[in-house]
FIFI-780422 format. One record per atom (N, C-alpha, C): y, z, x; residue number from 1. Coordinates in nm, 4 decimals. Layout:
residues N
{y:Y	z:Z	x:X	resi:NUM}
...
END
This chain:
residues 72
{y:-0.1165	z:-0.0073	x:0.0893	resi:1}
{y:0.0030	z:-0.0035	x:-0.0050	resi:1}
{y:0.1248	z:-0.0050	x:0.0792	resi:1}
{y:0.1304	z:0.0796	x:0.1964	resi:2}
{y:0.2386	z:0.0881	x:0.2838	resi:2}
{y:0.2799	z:-0.0478	x:0.3427	resi:2}
{y:0.1741	z:-0.1385	x:0.3795	resi:3}
{y:0.1963	z:-0.2625	x:0.4204	resi:3}
{y:0.2717	z:-0.3683	x:0.3160	resi:3}
{y:0.2183	z:-0.3394	x:0.2022	resi:4}
{y:0.2729	z:-0.4191	x:0.0929	resi:4}
{y:0.4186	z:-0.3884	x:0.0731	resi:4}
{y:0.4508	z:-0.2619	x:0.0713	resi:5}
{y:0.5871	z:-0.2082	x:0.0544	resi:5}
{y:0.6780	z:-0.2618	x:0.1667	resi:5}
{y:0.6220	z:-0.2575	x:0.2885	resi:6}
{y:0.7097	z:-0.3048	x:0.3998	resi:6}
{y:0.7279	z:-0.4542	x:0.3824	resi:6}
{y:0.6414	z:-0.5359	x:0.3340	resi:7}
{y:0.6649	z:-0.6714	x:0.3123	resi:7}
{y:0.7575	z:-0.6996	x:0.2010	resi:7}
{y:0.7538	z:-0.6160	x:0.0998	resi:8}
{y:0.8466	z:-0.6427	x:-0.0116	resi:8}
{y:0.9856	z:-0.6021	x:0.0400	resi:8}
{y:1.0022	z:-0.5115	x:0.1263	resi:9}
{y:1.1396	z:-0.4839	x:0.1713	resi:9}
{y:1.2038	z:-0.5950	x:0.2594	resi:9}
{y:1.1074	z:-0.6694	x:0.3184	resi:10}
{y:1.1559	z:-0.7856	x:0.3885	resi:10}
{y:1.2472	z:-0.8921	x:0.2966	resi:10}
{y:1.2094	z:-0.8789	x:0.1759	resi:11}
{y:1.2773	z:-0.9699	x:0.0795	resi:11}
{y:1.4261	z:-0.9254	x:0.0547	resi:11}
{y:1.4471	z:-0.8050	x:0.0591	resi:12}
{y:1.5923	z:-0.7542	x:0.0400	resi:12}
{y:1.6586	z:-0.7335	x:0.1662	resi:12}
{y:1.5987	z:-0.7152	x:0.2708	resi:13}
{y:1.6611	z:-0.6936	x:0.4067	resi:13}
{y:1.7650	z:-0.7865	x:0.4424	resi:13}
{y:1.7544	z:-0.9305	x:0.4192	resi:14}
{y:1.8616	z:-1.0180	x:0.4561	resi:14}
{y:1.9920	z:-0.9886	x:0.3959	resi:14}
{y:1.9783	z:-0.9451	x:0.2603	resi:15}
{y:2.1075	z:-0.9025	x:0.1883	resi:15}
{y:2.1789	z:-0.7879	x:0.2503	resi:15}
{y:2.1030	z:-0.6957	x:0.2819	resi:16}
{y:2.1565	z:-0.5834	x:0.3376	resi:16}
{y:2.2091	z:-0.6140	x:0.4847	resi:16}
{y:2.1416	z:-0.6844	x:0.5564	resi:17}
{y:2.1904	z:-0.7190	x:0.6953	resi:17}
{y:2.3116	z:-0.8023	x:0.6896	resi:17}
{y:2.3231	z:-0.8868	x:0.5810	resi:18}
{y:2.4511	z:-0.9629	x:0.5735	resi:18}
{y:2.5835	z:-0.8843	x:0.5597	resi:18}
{y:2.5605	z:-0.7577	x:0.5104	resi:19}
{y:2.6717	z:-0.6642	x:0.4971	resi:19}
{y:2.6750	z:-0.5670	x:0.6042	resi:19}
{y:2.5959	z:-0.5817	x:0.6946	resi:20}
{y:2.5863	z:-0.4938	x:0.8190	resi:20}
{y:2.5072	z:-0.3673	x:0.8117	resi:20}
{y:2.4118	z:-0.3754	x:0.7054	resi:21}
{y:2.3279	z:-0.2600	x:0.6969	resi:21}
{y:2.1773	z:-0.3003	x:0.7072	resi:21}
{y:2.0951	z:-0.2010	x:0.6730	resi:22}
{y:1.9487	z:-0.2478	x:0.6893	resi:22}
{y:1.8674	z:-0.1255	x:0.6141	resi:22}
{y:1.7437	z:-0.1397	x:0.5975	resi:23}
{y:1.6569	z:-0.0446	x:0.5425	resi:23}
{y:1.5286	z:-0.0333	x:0.6229	resi:23}
{y:1.4868	z:0.0898	x:0.6486	resi:24}
{y:1.3609	z:0.1201	x:0.7206	resi:24}
{y:1.2709	z:0.1864	x:0.6176	resi:24}
{y:1.1469	z:0.1567	x:0.6129	resi:25}
{y:1.0486	z:0.2108	x:0.5495	resi:25}
{y:0.9945	z:0.3371	x:0.6113	resi:25}
{y:0.9917	z:0.4446	x:0.5473	resi:26}
{y:0.9499	z:0.5757	x:0.6106	resi:26}
{y:0.8132	z:0.6224	x:0.5714	resi:26}
{y:0.8028	z:0.6282	x:0.4335	resi:27}
{y:0.6634	z:0.6765	x:0.3842	resi:27}
{y:0.6468	z:0.6405	x:0.2288	resi:27}
{y:0.5270	z:0.6521	x:0.1819	resi:28}
{y:0.5003	z:0.6378	x:0.0416	resi:28}
{y:0.3993	z:0.7557	x:0.0010	resi:28}
{y:0.4527	z:0.8505	x:-0.0747	resi:29}
{y:0.3808	z:0.9767	x:-0.1162	resi:29}
{y:0.3910	z:0.9909	x:-0.2554	resi:29}
{y:0.2757	z:1.0128	x:-0.3360	resi:30}
{y:0.2802	z:1.0442	x:-0.4802	resi:30}
{y:0.3767	z:0.9599	x:-0.5552	resi:30}
{y:0.3688	z:0.8330	x:-0.5290	resi:31}
{y:0.4532	z:0.7317	x:-0.6077	resi:31}
{y:0.5948	z:0.7265	x:-0.5716	resi:31}
{y:0.6318	z:0.8055	x:-0.4633	resi:32}
{y:0.7747	z:0.7998	x:-0.4099	resi:32}
{y:0.7823	z:0.7200	x:-0.2925	resi:32}
{y:0.8731	z:0.6215	x:-0.2787	resi:33}
{y:0.8940	z:0.5446	x:-0.1522	resi:33}
{y:1.0148	z:0.6173	x:-0.0921	resi:33}
{y:0.9942	z:0.6459	x:0.0401	resi:34}
{y:1.1150	z:0.7047	x:0.1100	resi:34}
{y:1.1544	z:0.5950	x:0.2148	resi:34}
{y:1.2817	z:0.5782	x:0.2151	resi:35}
{y:1.3383	z:0.4808	x:0.3036	resi:35}
{y:1.4592	z:0.5328	x:0.3801	resi:35}
{y:1.5028	z:0.4781	x:0.4842	resi:36}
{y:1.6157	z:0.5172	x:0.5584	resi:36}
{y:1.7190	z:0.4014	x:0.5536	resi:36}
{y:1.8340	z:0.4378	x:0.5109	resi:37}
{y:1.9332	z:0.3251	x:0.5118	resi:37}
{y:2.0144	z:0.3393	x:0.6410	resi:37}
{y:2.0258	z:0.2336	x:0.7013	resi:38}
{y:2.0932	z:0.2322	x:0.8394	resi:38}
{y:2.2122	z:0.1290	x:0.8464	resi:38}
{y:2.2794	z:0.1413	x:0.9549	resi:39}
{y:2.3909	z:0.0451	x:0.9764	resi:39}
{y:2.5028	z:0.0961	x:0.8678	resi:39}
{y:2.5667	z:-0.0132	x:0.8114	resi:40}
{y:2.6788	z:-0.0002	x:0.7333	resi:40}
{y:2.6286	z:0.0789	x:0.5917	resi:40}
{y:2.5019	z:0.0614	x:0.5575	resi:41}
{y:2.4367	z:0.1130	x:0.4449	resi:41}
{y:2.4512	z:0.2741	x:0.4474	resi:41}
{y:2.4343	z:0.3243	x:0.5704	resi:42}
{y:2.4392	z:0.4686	x:0.5848	resi:42}
{y:2.5743	z:0.5195	x:0.5591	resi:42}
{y:2.5873	z:0.6172	x:0.4571	resi:43}
{y:2.7120	z:0.6558	x:0.4262	resi:43}
{y:2.8049	z:0.5850	x:0.3334	resi:43}
{y:2.7576	z:0.4618	x:0.2987	resi:44}
{y:2.8434	z:0.3665	x:0.2247	resi:44}
{y:2.8468	z:0.4250	x:0.0753	resi:44}
{y:2.9589	z:0.4338	x:0.0120	resi:45}
{y:2.9699	z:0.4868	x:-0.1294	resi:45}
{y:2.8672	z:0.4163	x:-0.2301	resi:45}
{y:2.8434	z:0.2933	x:-0.2002	resi:46}
{y:2.7590	z:0.2043	x:-0.2866	resi:46}
{y:2.6095	z:0.2194	x:-0.2565	resi:46}
{y:2.5746	z:0.2968	x:-0.1523	resi:47}
{y:2.4384	z:0.3174	x:-0.1065	resi:47}
{y:2.3407	z:0.3522	x:-0.2215	resi:47}
{y:2.3844	z:0.4350	x:-0.3060	resi:48}
{y:2.2923	z:0.4887	x:-0.3953	resi:48}
{y:2.2591	z:0.3778	x:-0.5046	resi:48}
{y:2.3594	z:0.3043	x:-0.5312	resi:49}
{y:2.3403	z:0.1734	x:-0.6205	resi:49}
{y:2.2380	z:0.0820	x:-0.5636	resi:49}
{y:2.2688	z:0.0593	x:-0.4370	resi:50}
{y:2.1744	z:-0.0273	x:-0.3589	resi:50}
{y:2.0373	z:0.0220	x:-0.3583	resi:50}
{y:2.0280	z:0.1559	x:-0.3383	resi:51}
{y:1.8918	z:0.2166	x:-0.3294	resi:51}
{y:1.8197	z:0.2106	x:-0.4654	resi:51}
{y:1.8869	z:0.2526	x:-0.5781	resi:52}
{y:1.8201	z:0.2575	x:-0.7014	resi:52}
{y:1.8104	z:0.1213	x:-0.7803	resi:52}
{y:1.9219	z:0.0442	x:-0.7836	resi:53}
{y:1.9349	z:-0.0727	x:-0.8684	resi:53}
{y:1.8779	z:-0.1975	x:-0.7780	resi:53}
{y:1.8849	z:-0.2037	x:-0.6517	resi:54}
{y:1.8446	z:-0.3058	x:-0.5672	resi:54}
{y:1.6910	z:-0.2721	x:-0.5079	resi:54}
{y:1.6842	z:-0.1844	x:-0.4246	resi:55}
{y:1.5565	z:-0.1634	x:-0.3598	resi:55}
{y:1.4592	z:-0.1052	x:-0.4674	resi:55}
{y:1.4904	z:-0.0081	x:-0.5390	resi:56}
{y:1.4164	z:0.0492	x:-0.6324	resi:56}
{y:1.3569	z:-0.0375	x:-0.7497	resi:56}
{y:1.4452	z:-0.1136	x:-0.7932	resi:57}
{y:1.4077	z:-0.2208	x:-0.9065	resi:57}
{y:1.3139	z:-0.3141	x:-0.8485	resi:57}
{y:1.3334	z:-0.3659	x:-0.7235	resi:58}
{y:1.2343	z:-0.4608	x:-0.6643	resi:58}
{y:1.1058	z:-0.4062	x:-0.6458	resi:58}
{y:1.0909	z:-0.2851	x:-0.5830	resi:59}
{y:0.9717	z:-0.2200	x:-0.5609	resi:59}
{y:0.8953	z:-0.1819	x:-0.6884	resi:59}
{y:0.9632	z:-0.1306	x:-0.7889	resi:60}
{y:0.9098	z:-0.0964	x:-0.9231	resi:60}
{y:0.8466	z:-0.2214	x:-0.9990	resi:60}
{y:0.9204	z:-0.3298	x:-0.9819	resi:61}
{y:0.8722	z:-0.4434	x:-1.0475	resi:61}
{y:0.7443	z:-0.5029	x:-0.9752	resi:61}
{y:0.7368	z:-0.4999	x:-0.8499	resi:62}
{y:0.6287	z:-0.5439	x:-0.7714	resi:62}
{y:0.4929	z:-0.4485	x:-0.7915	resi:62}
{y:0.5395	z:-0.3232	x:-0.7881	resi:63}
{y:0.4189	z:-0.2312	x:-0.7746	resi:63}
{y:0.4432	z:-0.1220	x:-0.8715	resi:63}
{y:0.3684	z:-0.1179	x:-0.9899	resi:64}
{y:0.3746	z:-0.0260	x:-1.0924	resi:64}
{y:0.3523	z:0.1130	x:-1.0482	resi:64}
{y:0.2788	z:0.1406	x:-0.9309	resi:65}
{y:0.2511	z:0.2650	x:-0.8890	resi:65}
{y:0.3683	z:0.3374	x:-0.8229	resi:65}
{y:0.4844	z:0.2730	x:-0.7986	resi:66}
{y:0.6065	z:0.3108	x:-0.7434	resi:66}
{y:0.6809	z:0.3700	x:-0.8643	resi:66}
{y:0.7085	z:0.5057	x:-0.8500	resi:67}
{y:0.7870	z:0.5832	x:-0.9543	resi:67}
{y:0.9311	z:0.5883	x:-0.9238	resi:67}
{y:0.9501	z:0.5997	x:-0.8003	resi:68}
{y:1.1093	z:0.6199	x:-0.7515	resi:68}
{y:1.1207	z:0.5793	x:-0.6083	resi:68}
{y:1.2440	z:0.5737	x:-0.5587	resi:69}
{y:1.2802	z:0.5487	x:-0.4158	resi:69}
{y:1.3857	z:0.6468	x:-0.3764	resi:69}
{y:1.3652	z:0.7119	x:-0.2657	resi:70}
{y:1.4454	z:0.8125	x:-0.2038	resi:70}
{y:1.4888	z:0.7720	x:-0.0693	resi:70}
{y:1.6231	z:0.8157	x:-0.0459	resi:71}
{y:1.6698	z:0.7990	x:0.0954	resi:71}
{y:1.6394	z:0.9231	x:0.1718	resi:71}
{y:1.6069	z:0.9110	x:0.2908	resi:72}
{y:1.5679	z:1.0325	x:0.3708	resi:72}
{y:1.6695	z:1.0271	x:0.4984	resi:72}
END
């Protein structure tokens, strides 16, 4: 599952990198995907929107077993 999540994150990564940010997969535990937002995404006021509406939506659509996405 972790490999699948990492591959799915590759789909959204170019959009984040275009704005100077990035996302790193950290872990998947009990339906929760843990990621680290880096670069311009770290500390950005819109990072929670990116996390929930962008990354979270993508992962939940592809993998029903994903319940939520959290930044660590």
